[in-house]
C-alpha positions in Angstrom: -100.5 96.1 31.8 -97.0 97.0 30.6 -95.0 100.0 29.4 -92.0 100.6 27.2 -89.5 102.9 29.0 -86.4 104.7 27.8 -83.4 104.9 30.2 -79.7 104.9 29.7 -80.1 105.3 26.0 -82.0 102.0 25.7 -85.6 100.9 25.7 -87.0 98.4 28.1 -90.4 96.6 28.4 -91.6 96.7 32.0 -94.6 95.1 33.8 -95.5 95.2 37.5 -93.6 92.6 39.5 -90.9 92.1 37.0 -87.1 92.5 37.7 -85.4 94.4 34.8 -81.7 94.9 34.4 -81.0 98.5 33.3 -77.9 100.7 33.0 -76.5 101.4 36.5 -78.6 104.0 38.3 -79.3 104.9 41.9 -78.3 102.9 45.0 -79.7 99.6 46.2 -83.0 100.2 48.0 -83.6 103.6 46.4 -87.0 104.3 44.7 -86.7 105.2 41.0 -89.4 106.9 38.9 -89.1 106.5 35.1 -91.0 109.4 33.4 -89.9 108.8 29.8 -92.6 106.3 28.9 -92.8 105.7 25.1 -95.7 103.2 25.1 -98.4 102.2 27.5 -100.6 99.1 27.1 -103.5 99.0 29.6 -105.3 95.8 30.9 -108.4 96.7 28.8 -106.4 96.6 25.6 -106.1 100.3 25.0 -102.7 101.5 23.8 -101.2 104.9 24.4 -98.3 105.9 22.1 -96.3 108.9 23.0 -94.8 111.5 20.7 -92.2 111.2 22.0 -93.5 110.4 25.5 -96.9 109.5 27.0 -98.2 112.5 29.0 -98.7 111.7 32.7 -97.4 108.2 32.6 -94.8 107.0 35.1 -93.2 103.7 36.1 -92.2 103.3 39.7 -89.6 100.8 40.8 -87.0 100.1 43.5 -83.4 99.3 42.9 -82.8 95.7 44.1 -79.1 95.4 43.6 -76.1 96.4 41.5 -73.8 94.1 39.6 -71.6 93.5 36.6 -72.6 91.6 33.4 -70.6 88.8 31.9 -67.2 89.8 30.5 -66.9 90.5 26.8 -63.5 90.2 25.2 -62.3 93.0 22.9 -59.6 92.3 20.4 -57.8 94.9 18.3 -55.7 93.9 15.4 -53.8 95.7 12.6 -52.3 93.7 9.8 -48.6 93.9 8.9 -47.5 96.0 11.9 -47.6 93.3 14.6 -50.3 95.2 16.6 -52.6 93.1 18.8 -54.4 94.1 21.9 -56.8 92.0 23.9 -58.8 93.3 26.9 -62.1 92.6 28.6 -65.0 94.7 29.8 -67.8 94.1 32.3 -70.7 96.5 32.0 -72.3 97.6 35.3 -76.0 97.2 35.7 -78.8 97.8 38.2 -81.6 95.3 38.8 -84.9 97.3 39.2 -88.1 95.6 40.6 -91.1 97.3 38.9 -93.7 98.1 41.6 -96.4 100.1 39.7 -97.3 101.7 36.4 -99.3 104.9 36.5 -101.0 106.6 33.7 
C-alpha cells in the first residue's frame, strides 16, 4: 500500500515504514497528518485517484529529525559590466517516518 501526498508544494510517494524527506514542518517527535492525498494504491490492487484529493484518506507520520540538504552554489553573472556574485544555499528539511495510511 502506498499513497502520493502533496506537501510544501511538492508531491511525495509514501509507504508505511518509510522515511521521507519533506519541506521543513513540525518539530522532532511531533505527529503529522497529511490530508492532501492525491493517489491511494491499496494492497488488493485497487487505485483511488482524487480530484483533486481522495476523500477520507490520510497519511500519519512522525517527524524524526530536522536537517539541511547539501549546499548548492548559485552564481550570478552579467557580461560586460564586471558583475559576478557567488553564494550558497542549504535547504532545510524534515525527515518524516510514515506510520500508517488510512483510507
